N, C-alpha and C positions, 0 to 999 in steps of 0.2 A: 529351046522349046520346053515349056512347062509340062510336067507330068500330069497325069489324071488327078482330079481333085480327091483329096483324102476324105474318106468317110469317117464321120465322128462316131465314136462308140455309142451304141444305143443305150439310153438310160432307162433303167427299170423304174416303175412308179415309186419304188421305195427310196430311190436316190434323187428324184426330182425335187427341187426345193424352189420356193418362190423367193426372189430377191427381197431381202429385208424382212422376211417372214419365215425364219428357220423353225425347225421342229422344237417344240417346247415341252417341258415336263408338266405333269399334272398339277404340281404346286404352282408353277408359273401360270398355267391356265386358270387356276383358281384365283390367283392374284389379279390377273387381267380381267377376269369375269367380274370380280368384286368391284374393281374400278369402273368397268364399263356399265355395270348395273347402277352404280351411284350416279354416273354421268347421265345415263338415259333417264332416270327417274327424278333426279334432283337438280340437273344443270341445264336449264332451270326447271323448277317444279311446275308442271302443267296438269291441271285437274282433268282436262279432256283426255290427255295421254293416259293417265291413271285409270280413268273410266273405261277407255277402249281396251287397254291391256287386261284389266280385271275381267271384262266381258269375254275376252279371248281365253284367259286362263280358267274361266268358269267351266269350260267344256273339256279341260285337260286333266282334271283330277279333283281331289277334295273328298271330304267325308260327309256324313250326315249325323246330326245330333239327335238320333232317334231316341236314345235314352232320356236325354234332357227334355225332348219334346213330349215324350210320354209322361215324364214327371210333371211338366208344367200343366198338362191337361188334367192330370189326376189331382192336382191341388186346387182346382176350381171348386166352388161350393157344390155340395151334393145335389142342391135343387136343380142344377142345370140338367142333370141326367145324361151327360155326354156318354159315359161308359155304357149305360143301358141302351142308348140309341145305337152305339157302335156295335154292341153285341147283337142287337136285332138286325142290323144291316148285314153282319157277317152270317147270321143264321139264314137270312133271306137269300144271300148270294149262294150259300152252301146248298140250299134246296133247289137251285136252278142250274142244271148242268150247262145250259146255253150261256148263262152269264159267266160261268167259270171258264168255258172255252174262249169266250170273247175277251175276258180279262187276260188270259194267257197269251192270246194272239196279239192283243194290244200291247202287252208288256214286251213281247218279242219284237214287234214293230218299233216301239219306242227305243229299245236297246239298239237295234240296227241304226236308227237315225242318230242316236247319241254316239255310236261308234264312228259313223261317217263324219259327223261334225268334229269329233276328236281328231280324226285324221286331217281334215281340212284346216282346223285351227292350229294344229301342230306346225304346219308350214306357214301359217299367218304369223305365229309367234317367232319362228326363225327369221322370217323376212323383216319383222319389226325390230328384232335385235340387230340384224345385220345392217339394215338401212337407217336405224335409229328413228323411225317414224312408223306409225300404224296406218296401213292402207289395206283394210280388210277386203274390200271388194276386188281390188286389183290383185292382191296376193291369192285370194281364193280362186279367181278366174285363171290366173297365170299358172298356178301349180295344181290345177285340177287333176291332171294325168298322174303325177306322182302321188297325190293324195288318194286317188282311187286305188292305186296299186298298194299303198300302205294300208288302206282300209281292208282290202281283201286278204292281205297277209295277217292283219290283226284278227280278223274274223276267223280265218283258217286256223291259226294257232290256238285260239280259244276253243274252237270246235274240236280240234284234235285232242287238246288237253282234257276237255270234258269227256270225250269218248274213252280216253285211256283211263281216267279216274272212274268212270262208270263201269267199264269192263273189269277193272281191278276190284271194284266193290262187288260186282256180281260173282266174280270168281272166289272172292274171300268169304262171301256170305255163307255158303254151305259149310265151309270149314269152321266158321265162328259158331254156327248152330250145332255142329257136331261136338265142338269143344265145350260149349255151354251145357249140352245135354249129358255128356259123359262125366265131366268133372266140375261143372258149375261155373257161374260167371266170376267167382272169386279165385279160381285156380290160376296158377302161374302160367300155364299154357294159354289160357284164354286172354289173360292180361297182356302177355307178351305178343300174341297175335294182334290184339287190338292196338297195342302201342306201335307195332310195325306198320299197320295200316295208316295210323295217324302220321307217323314219321314220313311215310311215302307220300302222303298228300301234302304235308308241309314242304317236303323236298321238291315236289312238282310245282307247288306254288312259288317257292323261291326261285326255281329255275325259270319259270315263266316271267317272274318279275325282273330277273336279271336280263333276260333276252329283250323284253320290252323296253327296259331302261336303256340298254345299249343301243337299241334301235332308235329310240327317241333322241338320245344324246349324240350319236355318232353317224348312224346310217341316214336318218332323215336330213341332216345338213348336207350330206353328199348328194342325196336325191334332189335337194333344193338347188344346189350349185350346178349340177350336171343334168337336171331334169330327167334322171334315169328312173327306170322301174326298180322295184324293191330288190330283186335278185341281183341286178347289176351293181347296185350300190353296196349290198352286203358283200359281194365279191371284192369290191375295192377296199372296204374296211377290213375284211378278213386277210387280204394280202398285206396290208400294213400291220395287222396284228401279228402275223407270222414273222414279219421282219423285226418287230419290236415287242416281243411278248412281255418283257418285264415292264416296259413303260405302260402298256395297256393294262396289265394286271395291277400295277400300282394305281392307275387311273380308276379302276373299279373300286379299289379299297378307299381311295380318297373320295370318290363320288358318293359311296354309301355312307361314309363317315359324315360328309357334309349334308347328306340328306337327313341324317339323324339330328345334326345340329340345327338345320333349318326347321325341321319339324318341331323340335323343342322350342325354338324361338317363336314359331307361329302359335304354338299352344300357349306360350307365355302371354302373348298379346290377345289371343282369341278367347281364352277361358273367361277372363273378367268381362270381356265384351259380350260373350254369350250369356253369362249370368245376368248382366244388366238388361240384355234384350228380352230374355225369358221372364225375368222378374217384372219388367214393364208390361209384358203381355199378360202375365198372371194378374197383376194389380188392375190392369185395365178391364180384363174380363170379370174379375170379382166386383169391381166398382159398378159395372153395368148391371150385373145380377142383383147386387145389394140395393142399388138405386131403384130398380124395378120392384124389388120386394118392399121397400119403404113406401112406395106410392100405391101398394096394394096390387101390383101386377106380378103374377107368377110366370116364370120362364117356361114356355110350352113349345115343344118342337112342332113347327108348322112350316109351310113353304117360305114365309117371310123370315122366320128365325133361322131356317136352314140356309137361306141365301145370305143373311148377315154373318152367320158363323162361317160359311164357306169363303165369303169375302175377307173376313178377318184372318182366316187360315191362309189364304193366298197371300195376303199382305205380310203375314208373319214369315212364311216360307221365302217370299221374295226378299225381305230384309235379311233373313238368315243367309241365303245364297249370296246376296250382295256383300254382306259382312265377311263371309268366308273367302270370297274371291278377292276382295280388296286386301285382306290381311295376308293371304297366301300368295298373291301375285308376285311380290318382289322375290320370294324364294324360288318360284318357278322360273322367273326370268334369269336369276343368277345361275341356277343349275343348268338351264339350257345354254346359256352363254358360255359356261365352262366347257361343255361338250363341243360347242362350235369352235372355241379357241383352240382346243386340243387337237381335234381332227382337222381343222382348217390349216394348221401349220404343217400338215402332212399331205393334204390333198391340194394340188396346185389350183384347180378351178375354184374351190372355196376360198383358198388363201388370197387369190387375186381379187375376188369379190370383196373380201374383208378389207384389203388394202385400199381398193378404189373407193369403197364406201366411206372411208375415214379420211380421204384426201380432201383438203379445202377446195 
């Protein structure tokens, strides 16, 4: 007679491994992500894929060339009168409290929409990297629940950080006034207090950037694989972090080093492209104004010229956003793929999806 069946020892999540997909180091994840990015974008090269991924990455980050934009408008001929018109518009808005409140509410509403789109397209990007094809509608519909959870977390952490910084500023303001009144703004005490406030704000910003980056890289892929809410996915990642603190700490260092490298490479390609774009816009605007002047027509602001200027501005901003998204897209794909490879070798559900997606 055979005895009772022996019970296998329960495996903790830290010891579970996907066959053929063992835990890898950050350097190995970087290598695999580099190969995977090259394969996705160039094997073969598909213009439609680049356009779709660029549109997805447009909502995930990027900067604005406000200084260059201001410089380009300031170099137009003085007869245009753009700066005078802008000052008149600002004065008009400043004298109407209703417009001020409306603009503030519109800005808040637009910010919420952009935050939600960022959450949705984060999962679209992860799905595109894992499946090696961009299916925006399917991914947005399938991962609506984790995207909503991610959105509320992102909104919550920004609100909490803003409240902390605001409360700190309110607390420090009376002390700054006292120090300035007693010993002047050039005293060592005032300067030290002001430096401490700035350092605290910088530290808070770096902490938020670290948490958001780790969430994008490691937590969001777990939410994608297990369709979990944010808190459950963070618990899973935190459990693995406690099991391998050195590996995760080294991942953070490698990740931010590669972010600097990718940012430098993007700027290397982006700067001449932006110079060419703004130079073309300046030359085009100047030619229009000078041509009108040669035929005896002065540029005057009226409904028609406002419409034409607004149309040109929209086209310029659209070209700027398109250029920035296309140039920055490969870097975003690479960094996201690095996080997926690293955490996917430790979370079985994500590892299985990666293995199956790459099977012929």
